C-alpha positions in Angstrom: -9.3 38.6 5.4 -7.2 35.9 3.8 -3.5 36.7 3.4 -2.6 35.3 0.0 0.7 34.3 -1.6 0.8 37.6 -3.5 0.2 39.6 -0.3 3.2 37.9 1.4 5.4 38.3 -1.6 4.7 42.0 -1.4 5.6 42.2 2.3 8.7 40.2 2.0 11.4 40.3 -0.6 13.9 38.0 1.1 11.4 35.6 2.6 12.4 32.5 4.5 15.3 31.2 2.5 15.6 27.4 2.3 17.5 24.6 0.9 16.8 21.0 0.1 16.6 18.6 3.0 20.0 18.2 4.8 21.0 17.1 8.2 20.3 20.6 9.5 17.3 21.7 7.4 18.2 25.3 7.9 16.1 28.4 7.5 18.2 31.5 6.7 16.9 34.6 8.6 15.8 37.7 6.7 17.6 41.0 7.1 17.1 42.4 10.5 18.4 45.3 12.6 22.0 45.1 13.6 22.6 45.5 17.3 25.8 45.8 19.4 25.5 42.1 20.1 26.3 41.3 16.5 29.6 43.1 16.2 32.0 40.2 16.7 30.6 39.4 20.1 27.3 37.5 20.0 24.8 36.5 17.3 21.1 36.1 18.1 18.9 33.4 16.8 15.1 33.2 17.4 13.5 29.9 18.1 11.0 28.1 20.3 11.9 26.1 23.4 11.4 22.3 23.2 12.7 21.4 26.6 9.0 20.6 27.2 6.0 20.7 24.9 5.1 24.4 25.3 7.3 26.0 22.7 7.9 29.2 24.6 9.5 31.9 22.3 13.1 32.4 23.1 16.4 33.7 21.7 19.7 31.9 21.6 23.0 33.7 21.8 26.0 32.4 19.9 29.7 33.2 20.3 32.1 31.8 17.8 29.5 29.4 16.7 28.9 28.0 20.2 25.7 28.5 22.2 26.5 30.5 25.3 23.2 31.5 26.7 19.4 31.6 26.2 16.8 34.1 27.1 13.1 34.8 26.6 12.1 36.4 23.4 11.4 40.0 24.4 9.0 40.7 21.6 5.9 39.3 23.3 3.5 40.7 26.0 4.8 38.1 28.5 8.5 37.4 27.7 9.3 34.4 29.9 11.0 31.1 29.9 11.7 28.7 32.8 14.9 27.1 34.1 14.5 24.2 31.7 14.7 26.4 28.7 17.7 28.3 30.1 19.5 25.0 30.6 19.0 23.8 27.0 22.7 24.3 26.3 23.5 21.5 28.8 21.2 19.2 26.8 22.8 20.2 23.5 26.3 19.5 24.8 25.4 16.4 26.9 28.3 14.0 26.4 25.9 11.1 26.9 23.6 12.0 24.0 22.9 9.2 21.5 25.6 10.0 19.0 25.3 7.4 16.3 22.7 4.8 15.1 22.6 1.8 17.5 21.5 -1.8 17.1 20.6 -4.0 20.1 23.1 -6.8 21.0 21.7 -8.0 24.3 18.2 -8.9 25.6 15.6 -6.3 25.4 15.9 -4.1 28.5 19.6 -4.9 29.0 20.8 -1.6 27.5 23.3 -3.4 25.3 23.8 -1.9 21.9 26.5 -1.5 19.2 27.2 1.3 16.8 25.9 1.1 13.3 25.8 3.1 10.1 22.8 5.0 9.0 22.2 2.8 6.0 22.4 -0.4 8.1 20.0 0.9 10.8 17.5 2.4 8.3 17.6 -0.7 6.1 16.6 -2.9 9.1 13.6 -0.7 9.9 12.6 -0.2 6.3 12.9 -3.9 5.4 10.6 -4.8 8.3 8.0 -2.2 7.4 8.2 -3.4 3.8 7.6 -7.0 4.9 4.6 -6.0 6.9 3.1 -4.0 4.1 3.8 -6.8 1.6 1.9 -9.2 3.9 -1.1 -6.8 4.0 -0.5 -5.8 7.6 0.8 -2.2 7.7 -1.8 -1.5 10.3 0.2 -3.8 12.7 2.7 -1.0 13.1 2.1 1.1 16.2 3.6 4.6 16.0 4.4 6.7 19.1 5.2 10.3 18.3 6.1 13.0 20.8 9.2 15.2 21.0 10.1 14.4 17.4 11.6 16.7 14.9 9.4 15.8 11.9 6.3 17.7 12.9 3.5 17.4 10.3 5.4 15.0 8.1 5.7 12.0 10.4 2.0 11.3 10.8 1.5 11.6 7.0 4.2 9.0 6.3 2.7 6.4 8.7 -0.8 7.2 7.5 0.2 6.8 3.9 2.1 3.6 4.8 -1.2 2.2 6.0 -1.6 2.5 9.8 -3.9 4.7 11.8 -2.4 3.4 15.0 -0.8 6.6 16.1 -0.6 6.4 19.9 -0.5 9.9 21.4 0.5 10.6 25.0 -2.7 12.7 25.5 -4.4 10.2 27.8 -1.6 10.8 30.3 -1.5 14.6 29.8 -3.8 17.0 28.0 -6.3 14.5 26.5 -7.8 13.6 29.8 -10.7 14.3 32.2 -9.5 17.9 32.3 -10.9 18.4 28.8 -14.2 16.6 29.3 -14.8 18.1 32.8 -14.5 21.6 31.4 -16.4 20.8 28.3 -19.3 19.3 30.3 -20.1 22.8 31.4 -18.8 25.0 28.6 -19.8 22.8 25.7 -17.9 21.7 22.6 -19.8 19.0 20.7 -21.3 15.5 21.3 -18.3 14.7 23.5 -17.6 18.2 24.7 -13.8 18.6 25.1 -12.2 21.9 25.9 -8.4 22.0 25.8 -6.0 23.6 28.2 -5.8 26.7 26.0 -9.5 27.2 25.7 -10.0 29.1 29.0 -7.6 30.4 31.5 -7.4 32.5 34.6 -7.0 36.3 34.1 -4.2 36.3 36.7 -3.2 39.9 35.9 -6.6 41.3 37.1 -7.7 38.6 39.6 -8.1 39.4 43.3 -8.1 35.7 44.3 -6.9 32.6 42.4 -7.7 29.2 43.9 -5.1 26.8 42.6 -6.3 23.2 42.5 -3.9 20.7 40.9 -2.1 23.6 39.4 1.3 25.4 39.9 1.6 28.2 37.4 5.2 29.1 38.6 6.8 25.8 39.3 5.0 23.9 36.6 4.7 24.3 32.8 3.8 27.1 30.5 6.2 29.9 31.3 4.8 31.8 28.2 2.3 33.2 28.8 0.8 31.8 32.0 4.0 32.2 34.1 4.3 35.8 33.0 0.6 36.4 33.7 0.8 34.8 37.1 3.8 36.9 38.0 2.1 40.1 37.1 -1.0 39.1 39.0 1.1 38.6 42.1 2.7 42.0 41.6 -0.8 43.5 41.3 -1.8 42.0 44.6 -3.5 38.8 43.6 -4.0 36.4 46.6 -3.5 32.7 46.0 -5.2 29.9 47.7 -3.4 26.6 47.1 -5.5 23.4 47.5 -2.9 20.7 47.2 -1.4 17.8 49.2 2.0 19.5 48.6 2.8 23.1 49.1 4.2 24.0 45.7 7.4 25.9 45.1 7.0 29.4 43.7 3.5 30.4 44.7 4.9 32.7 47.3 5.0 32.7 51.1 3.1 35.9 51.6 -0.5 36.3 50.8 -0.8 32.6 50.1 -3.1 30.3 52.0 -2.2 26.6 51.7 -5.0 24.2 52.2 -3.4 20.7 52.4 -6.1 18.4 50.9 -6.1 14.6 51.3 -5.1 13.0 48.0 -8.4 12.5 46.1 -10.2 14.6 48.6 -10.7 17.7 46.4 -14.4 16.8 45.8 -15.5 17.0 49.4 -13.8 20.3 49.7 -15.6 21.6 46.6 -18.9 20.4 47.8 -18.3 22.1 51.1 -17.3 25.3 49.3 -20.4 25.2 47.0 -22.6 24.5 50.1 -21.3 27.8 51.7 -22.0 29.7 48.4 -25.6 28.4 48.4 -26.1 28.8 52.1 -25.0 32.5 52.2 -26.3 33.6 48.8 -22.7 34.1 47.6 -23.5 33.0 44.1 -24.0 35.5 41.2 -27.7 35.4 40.7 -27.7 37.8 37.7 -25.1 35.8 35.9 -26.8 32.5 36.6 -30.1 33.8 35.3 -28.7 35.3 32.1 -26.0 32.9 31.0 -26.6 29.5 32.6 -29.1 26.7 32.6 -29.7 27.1 36.3 -33.4 27.4 35.6 -33.9 24.2 33.5 -36.5 21.9 35.0 -35.1 18.4 35.8 -37.0 15.2 36.3 -35.9 14.2 39.8 -36.0 10.5 38.9 -34.0 10.4 35.7 -32.0 13.6 36.4 -32.7 14.6 32.8 -34.7 17.6 31.6 -38.5 17.1 31.9 -40.1 15.2 29.1 -36.7 13.9 27.8 -35.3 10.4 28.1 -32.0 11.4 26.6 -29.9 14.5 25.9 -31.5 17.8 25.0 -31.8 18.3 21.3 -33.1 21.9 21.3 -31.9 25.0 23.2 -35.5 25.7 24.3 -36.3 23.9 27.5 -39.0 23.8 30.2 -38.8 26.2 33.2 -41.0 27.1 36.2 -42.4 30.6 35.7 -42.4 32.6 38.9 -45.2 34.9 37.9 -47.7 32.3 36.7 -46.5 29.6 39.0 -46.6 27.1 36.2 -44.2 25.2 34.1 -43.7 26.4 30.5 -41.0 26.6 27.8 -38.3 29.1 28.5 -39.0 31.0 25.3 -42.5 31.7 26.7 -41.5 32.7 30.3 -40.6 36.2 31.4 -39.6 35.2 34.9 -38.1 31.7 35.1 -37.2 30.6 38.6 -33.7 29.4 39.5 -34.9 27.7 42.7 -38.2 25.8 42.4 -39.9 22.4 42.9 -43.0 21.4 41.1 -44.9 18.7 39.3 -45.3 18.6 35.5 -48.0 16.1 34.4 -47.3 14.0 37.4 -43.5 14.2 37.0 -41.7 15.5 40.0 -39.4 18.2 38.9 -36.9 20.7 40.3 -34.8 23.4 38.8 -31.2 22.5 38.1 -29.9 24.9 40.7 -32.4 23.6 43.3 -31.0 20.1 42.8 -27.4 21.3 43.0 -28.2 23.1 46.3 -29.9 20.1 47.8 -27.1 17.8 46.8 -24.7 20.1 48.8 -27.0 20.1 51.8 -26.8 16.2 52.0 -23.1 16.6 52.5 -22.5 18.5 55.7 -19.6 21.0 56.1 -18.3 18.7 58.9 -18.2 15.8 56.4 -16.5 18.0 53.8 -13.8 18.9 56.3 -13.3 15.3 57.4 -13.1 13.8 53.9 -10.9 16.6 52.5 -8.7 17.3 55.5 -9.4 21.0 55.2 -10.8 22.6 58.4 -14.4 23.9 58.3 -13.3 27.5 59.1 -10.9 27.5 56.1 -13.8 26.5 53.8 -16.1 29.1 55.3 -13.4 31.9 55.0 -12.7 31.0 51.4 -16.3 31.2 50.4 -16.6 34.6 52.1 -13.5 35.9 50.5 -14.5 34.8 47.0 -17.9 36.5 47.4 -16.2 39.7 48.4 -14.2 39.9 45.1 -16.3 38.1 42.6 -16.1 38.0 39.6 -12.4 38.9 39.9 -11.6 35.4 41.1 -11.6 31.8 39.9 -11.0 28.2 40.7 -8.2 26.7 38.5 -9.5 23.5 37.0 -6.0 22.0 37.2 -3.6 20.9 34.5 -2.1 17.7 33.1 -3.4 14.2 33.6 -6.3 12.5 35.3 -5.1 11.8 38.8 -7.9 9.7 40.3 -11.0 7.8 39.3 -13.1 10.8 40.4 -11.0 13.5 38.6 -13.7 14.0 35.9 -16.3 14.7 38.6 -13.8 17.1 40.3 -13.2 19.0 37.1 -16.9 19.2 36.5 -17.5 20.6 40.0 -14.8 23.2 39.5 -16.2 24.3 36.2 -19.7 24.4 37.6 -18.7 26.4 40.8 -17.0 28.9 38.6 -20.4 29.3 37.0 -22.0 29.9 40.4 -19.4 32.7 41.0 -20.2 34.2 37.5 -16.5 34.4 36.5 -16.6 33.2 32.9 -15.8 36.0 30.5 -15.3 38.5 33.3 -12.3 40.7 34.0 -10.2 38.9 36.7 -12.1 35.7 36.2 -11.8 33.1 33.5 -11.2 34.3 29.9 -11.1 32.5 26.6 -8.1 31.9 24.4 -7.4 32.7 20.8 -5.0 31.0 18.4 -3.9 31.2 14.9 -4.5 28.2 12.7 -1.6 26.9 10.6 -2.5 24.5 7.8 -0.3 21.6 6.6 0.7 20.8 3.0 0.6 17.1 3.7 -2.6 15.0 3.1 -4.0 12.1 5.0 -5.7 8.9 3.9 -8.0 6.5 5.8 -6.4 3.2 6.6 -8.2 0.0 5.5 -8.2 -1.2 9.1 -9.8 0.4 12.2 -7.3 1.8 14.6 -6.8 0.0 18.0 -8.1 3.0 19.9 -11.2 3.5 17.8 -11.9 -0.3 18.1 -11.7 0.0 21.9 -14.0 3.0 21.9 -16.6 1.2 19.7 -16.4 -2.3 21.2 -15.0 -2.3 24.8 -17.2 -1.5 27.8 -15.5 1.2 29.8 -13.9 3.0 26.9 -17.0 4.6 25.3 -15.8 8.1 26.1 -12.1 7.6 25.4 -10.4 10.0 23.1 -9.2 7.7 20.3 -6.7 10.3 19.0 -5.0 10.8 22.4 -4.6 7.3 23.9 -1.5 5.1 24.4 -2.3 2.9 27.3 -4.5 0.7 25.2 -1.3 -0.6 23.5 -0.5 -3.3 26.1 -4.2 -4.4 26.2 -4.2 -4.7 22.4 -1.0 -6.6 22.4 -2.1 -9.0 25.2 -5.5 -9.7 23.6 -4.4 -9.4 20.0 -7.6 -7.3 19.5 -8.7 -6.1 17.1 -5.6 -7.7 15.5 -2.0 -8.4 16.3 0.4 -5.5 16.7 3.8 -6.6 15.4 6.0 -3.6 15.4 6.4 -0.4 17.5 8.0 2.8 16.3 8.9 5.3 19.1 9.6 8.7 17.7 10.6 10.9 20.7 8.0 9.3 23.0 8.8 7.4 26.2 5.6 5.4 27.0 7.3 3.2 29.6 8.5 6.1 31.7 5.7 8.5 30.9 2.6 6.3 31.5 1.3 5.0 34.7 1.5 1.2 34.4 4.6 1.6 32.3 5.8 -1.8 33.2 2.9 -3.3 31.2 4.0 -1.2 28.2 7.5 -2.6 28.6 6.1 -6.1 28.6 4.2 -5.4 25.4 7.3 -4.0 23.8 9.1 -7.2 24.6 6.5 -9.1 22.4 7.1 -7.0 19.3 8.8 -8.4 16.3 10.7 -5.1 16.0 10.9 -1.9 18.1 12.4 1.1 16.3 13.2 4.4 18.0 14.2 7.9 17.2 15.6 10.1 20.1 18.5 12.4 21.0 18.5 11.0 24.5 18.2 7.8 26.5 15.0 6.9 28.3 13.3 3.8 29.7 11.5 2.8 26.5 14.8 2.9 24.4 16.1 0.0 26.5 13.6 -2.2 24.6 14.4 -1.0 21.1 16.1 -3.1 18.5 17.3 -0.1 16.4 17.8 3.5 17.7 18.3 6.4 15.3 19.9 9.5 16.9 17.8 12.6 16.5 19.1 16.2 16.7 18.1 18.4 19.6 15.8 21.3 18.8 18.7 23.7 18.8 20.3 21.8 15.8 17.4 22.1 13.4 14.8 24.4 11.9 11.1 23.7 12.2 7.9 25.0 10.7 6.0 27.9 12.2 4.2 27.1 15.5 0.9 28.7 16.7 -0.7 26.4 19.3 -0.2 28.5 22.4 -2.2 28.8 25.6 -2.8 32.5 25.3 -5.7 34.9 25.1 -4.2 36.2 21.8 -3.0 34.4 18.7 0.7 33.8 18.5 2.9 32.6 15.6 6.6 31.8 16.2 9.6 30.9 14.0 12.1 28.3 14.9 15.5 28.7 13.4 18.5 26.4 13.6 21.0 27.6 16.2 24.0 25.3 15.6 25.0 22.6 13.2 24.1 19.0 14.1 26.6 17.4 16.4 28.0 13.9 16.3 26.5 11.5 13.7 22.9 12.8 14.3 20.2 13.7 11.8 17.0 15.7 12.2 13.7 14.0 12.0 12.7 15.3 8.6 15.9 13.7 7.1 15.2 10.5 9.0 11.5 10.3 7.9 12.4 11.0 4.2 15.2 8.4 4.3 12.7 5.9 5.7 10.0 6.9 3.2 12.4 6.2 0.3 12.7 2.7 1.7 9.1 1.9 2.2 7.3 3.6 -0.7 7.6 3.1 -4.5 9.3 5.8 -6.5 5.9 7.1 -7.7 4.5 7.2 -4.2 7.5 9.1 -2.9 7.6 11.6 -5.7 3.9 12.4 -5.6 3.8 12.9 -1.8 7.3 14.1 -0.7 9.3 15.4 -3.7 8.1 19.0 -3.2 9.1 19.0 0.4 12.5 17.4 -0.3 13.2 20.1 -2.8 11.8 23.0 -0.8 12.8 22.0 2.7 11.3 23.7 5.7 10.6 26.8 3.5 8.1 24.6 1.6 6.1 24.1 4.8 6.4 27.7 6.0 5.4 29.1 2.7 2.3 26.9 2.7 1.5 27.9 6.3 1.7 31.6 5.5 -0.1 31.4 2.1 -3.1 29.7 3.8 -3.1 31.8 7.0 -6.4 33.4 7.7 -6.6 36.4 10.0 -9.3 38.8 10.8 -8.9 42.4 9.8 -7.6 43.6 13.1 -4.9 40.9 13.2 -4.0 41.2 9.5 -3.3 44.9 10.0 -0.5 44.0 12.4 1.0 41.0 10.7 3.8 40.9 8.2 6.2 38.1 7.2 9.2 40.4 7.6 8.2 41.5 11.0 7.6 37.8 12.1 11.2 37.0 11.0 12.7 40.1 12.5 11.0 39.6 15.9 10.8 35.8 15.9 7.2 36.0 17.0 3.9 37.7 16.1 1.2 38.3 18.7 -2.3 39.4 17.7 -5.2 40.9 19.5 -6.7 39.5 22.7 -10.0 37.7 22.6 -13.0 39.8 23.6 -14.5 39.0 27.0 -17.6 36.8 26.6 -19.3 34.2 28.8 -19.3 31.3 26.3 -17.1 30.1 23.5 -18.8 26.9 22.3 -22.4 25.6 22.0 -24.0 23.5 24.6 -27.2 21.4 24.5 -29.1 24.0 26.4 -27.5 27.0 24.7 -26.3 28.1 28.1 -23.3 27.6 30.3 -24.3 24.3 32.0 -23.8 24.6 35.7 -25.9 21.5 35.6 -24.3 19.4 32.9 -26.7 17.7 30.6 -23.8 15.8 29.1 -23.1 14.3 32.6 -26.8 13.7 33.2 -27.2 11.8 30.0 -24.3 9.5 30.6 -25.4 9.0 34.2 -28.8 8.0 33.0 -27.4 5.7 30.3 -25.1 3.9 32.6 -27.8 3.4 35.2 -30.1 1.9 32.6 -27.3 -0.6 31.8 -27.0 -1.4 35.6 -23.5 0.0 35.6 -24.0 1.8 38.9 -20.4 1.8 39.9 -19.4 3.7 36.8 -22.5 5.9 36.8 -21.5 7.6 40.1 -18.6 9.2 38.3 -21.0 10.9 35.9 -23.6 12.3 38.3 -24.7 15.8 37.3 -25.2 16.5 41.1 -22.5 17.6 43.5 -21.8 14.1 44.7 -18.6 12.4 46.0 -17.6 9.3 44.1 -14.5 7.6 45.5 -11.0 7.5 44.2 -9.8 4.0 43.1 -7.6 3.6 46.1 -10.5 4.4 48.4 -12.3 1.4 47.1 -9.4 -0.8 48.1 -8.9 0.3 51.7 -10.9 2.5 54.1 -7.8 3.7 55.9 -4.1 3.7 55.1 -1.7 1.9 57.3 1.0 3.9 59.0 3.6 3.0 56.3 1.2 3.5 53.4 0.9 6.6 51.1 -0.7 7.9 47.9 2.1 8.8 45.5 1.7 12.3 44.1 3.9 14.1 41.6 4.4 17.7 40.5 6.4 19.6 37.9 9.1 22.0 38.7 11.1 24.6 36.7 13.9 22.0 36.7 12.1 18.9 35.5 9.1 18.3 33.5 9.0 15.0 31.6 10.9 11.7 31.5 13.3 12.9 28.8 17.0 13.2 29.5 16.9 16.8 28.3 16.1 17.6 31.9 17.0 14.4 33.8 20.6 14.3 32.6 21.1 18.0 32.6 24.1 19.2 34.6 22.9 22.8 34.9 19.5 21.7 36.3 21.2 19.1 38.6 23.4 21.8 40.2 20.3 23.7 41.2 18.1 20.7 41.8 20.4 19.2 44.4 19.7 22.2 46.6 16.0 21.3 46.5 16.6 17.6 46.9 14.6 17.2 43.7 15.5 13.5 43.2 14.1 12.6 46.7 10.6 11.7 47.8 8.9 13.9 50.5 6.7 12.8 53.3 5.2 14.5 56.3 7.6 15.0 59.2 5.5 13.4 61.9 4.6 10.4 59.9 8.2 9.9 59.0 9.3 10.2 62.6 6.7 7.6 63.6 8.3 5.3 61.1 11.7 5.9 62.5 12.9 7.8 59.5 15.0 11.0 59.1 15.8 13.2 56.1 18.4 11.6 53.9 17.5 8.0 54.7 17.2 5.6 51.7 13.9 3.9 51.6 12.2 1.2 49.4 8.8 1.9 47.8 6.4 -0.6 46.3 2.8 -0.7 45.1 0.7 -2.9 47.4 -0.8 -4.5 44.3 2.6 -5.2 42.7 4.9 -5.9 45.7 7.7 -7.4 43.7 8.5 -4.1 41.9 10.6 -2.2 44.5 12.2 1.2 43.9 14.8 2.9 46.1 14.8 6.6 46.9 16.1 9.2 49.3 13.4 10.5 51.6 13.1 14.0 53.0 10.8 14.9 55.9 8.9 18.1 55.6 5.9 20.0 57.0 4.8 20.9 53.5 3.3 17.5 52.6 -0.1 16.3 53.7 0.3 13.1 55.9 -1.4 10.8 53.4 0.9 11.8 50.5 4.3 10.8 49.2 5.5 13.5 46.9 8.1 13.3 44.1 9.1 15.7 41.4 8.1 14.2 38.1 10.5 12.1 36.1 13.8 12.9 37.8 15.5 9.6 38.8 16.0 6.4 36.9 13.7 4.6 39.3 12.9 1.0 38.5 15.0 1.0 35.3 18.5 1.0 36.9 20.1 0.1 33.6 19.5 3.7 32.6 22.1 4.8 35.2 24.9 3.7 32.8 23.4 5.9 30.1 22.5 8.9 32.3 25.3 9.5 34.8 24.1 13.0 35.7 20.6 11.7 36.6 20.1 10.3 40.1 20.8 6.6 40.1 17.9 6.0 42.3 14.6 7.9 42.7 10.9 7.3 42.3 8.7 7.6 39.2 5.2 6.5 40.1 4.6 5.5 36.5 7.1 2.7 36.7 5.0 0.7 39.3 1.5 2.2 39.0 -1.5 0.2 38.0 -2.7 -0.1 34.4 -6.2 1.1 35.4 -8.5 3.4 33.4 -10.8 6.1 34.4 -14.3 4.6 34.1 -15.8 5.1 30.6 -13.6 8.1 29.8 -10.6 5.7 30.0 -7.7 8.2 30.7 -4.9 7.4 33.1 -5.5 7.8 36.8 -1.8 8.6 37.5 -1.8 8.8 41.3 -4.6 6.5 42.2 -2.8 3.6 44.0 -1.3 2.9 47.4 2.4 2.4 48.0 4.2 1.1 51.1 7.6 2.3 52.2 10.3 0.8 54.4 13.9 1.5 55.2 16.2 0.1 52.6 18.3 -2.9 53.5 
């Protein structure tokens, strides 16, 4: 059922009132129930949290026009926000916010700027963009969006201007091996990517959750994952944490911490899978009905029998147990899941037979030695999982690629979940649903290929990159001037220097730009290299369109109202983008593309979103515009349990990935054996990058690992320079680095000492940090909370006095390396040395 404009007019008389674009771009709320909080004491405003990227639904409370507190929106099944969201007031009232337009006066990186008027600053940017367009090179502008306030509009403006070079942060976050690793088993197209919201653990009903690279409490996504996890713990869910650092918040009771060596997850997984095979702990019925465990594989090519490339039909060859012959699956009544045979002289085995044999080549003793996890722990976990399956799952992790072998790790996790039969099962892994909100803005193709698409089509090692979620190609493109010269960078809320491993290379590339323009409410590393800075509002000072991209099993739509008027001489992103558009487009271009929005404001976008909203009958029966405004959120029906959500080459869940097999075969044919090992469809152990550099770490060497906490998430000052979060974080030493107690003592260190940290491949970049010794860090690891201190960029200390003046961000000194072929960012895959500071 499609909800039309007429339907919505019937259900809402007042509607979302709007105005023309102003500094605040307000949305007036509809009539709602009056509570005691409204009688001269507090006013409530519904909005979504933007302290990180998750947009958790929340409510702000105002007293005399001033924000006094924030809470979770109670009108959801899992009302929850984290410490970051509750501390948003400190970001709003941060005295070191960027208060007025700024123009650089010193060298790039010096942090020296002067105040300017909006017209002066906008004219500088607009004139440069006009010059590049007049010279026929609009594509030479690189646009970096992130926490910007012009959602939906900004990409349109740069696209219409003439550049497709929109550098998303996805390669260091969601658009990484996480997506491809899951998609290689669950499907999703020629390059099968499945996002973080496509499948999730049913924490509420699970008996055991194995957390690998995941911290549902201390990390991101309070709504709904944090709430789901909390209920699961309340219901008796046991957690097994496979991590070099024992995470905060998973609980001390009923939690088993398995301290894995950094990059050693794969040996652990192979050992675990071996125990599942050895003891028949797999779910045979699930494997037979829903997976390609029975597909016959050519043992030489590792591809399906009779095929030299990927499968192009869901019917494939199997070994029939009754007739003892090979035949098409559609003709077999009893396909074997374990079998070896010959087909016209081709040696073949079933996929499950090959997976089992690959585990047998890697002994349990080897798994324990390479992972650091004792044999008895692996044996016990396999037994425990068998006792509760399918009410269990292995988390496939969250956030960025960590090591060169992360894709293979995610593939193994996804495949082993198939062995346990947990997909689409209560207490296992369940699929998400979301509502789709359309945009009123249109897009055009640029005349020039984007940098990322050019890399994908022309550069060996980038064939599987996601061209829409890449930013670390930027310094390569600048250095090589391929496919053309990048002349200008526009940073809109994004901090590529602080947020990307190898950030120093991005800083060097920014120094080569003819102009660097930036929009941000707060200081960060990248802004030190800007020529012009435009002060954005915080999310509390603006209204935004509806939002619906949630990591939930049910569709969610939220409103975002303006809480307070913009402070200082700041403007919201829509105002900024339109002011820029007036400078770079002709009057006709501007009128044709943006006049309706300028006249209608945010209401114009919201009306379009709602008029084009399509819901099924069940969801449509519960949705109304008035209710959405009154509650600040609408939640639809949960997705039905099902084993698959997207098509695969075999038509089944691919515990043996034909996508991986095809790429392995292709790379081997090209004699790219080093890269091919990362795409093996078998349960193999390709090394991390750092393991190719040294067989054994020296006593003063570590692998730098990071983790999120409820107090810090990204490299933005909304959390770093936040006095409320600092007051709590100091008790956790959250600006320090943490190493194993014994290893620290062996180096003559004690908690509280100041140390120097440097990358062994870049020894001239030295960062200082406090060190804390703890038993909760694996000896090979050096742990830091993500993005807390100013690190290598000490000039930021003058701008962020609340943030720690020292501290370690691995991105500052990490290598600009790329995951083979998939090309995302291996964020932790390098070696650092430490020494006592002089």
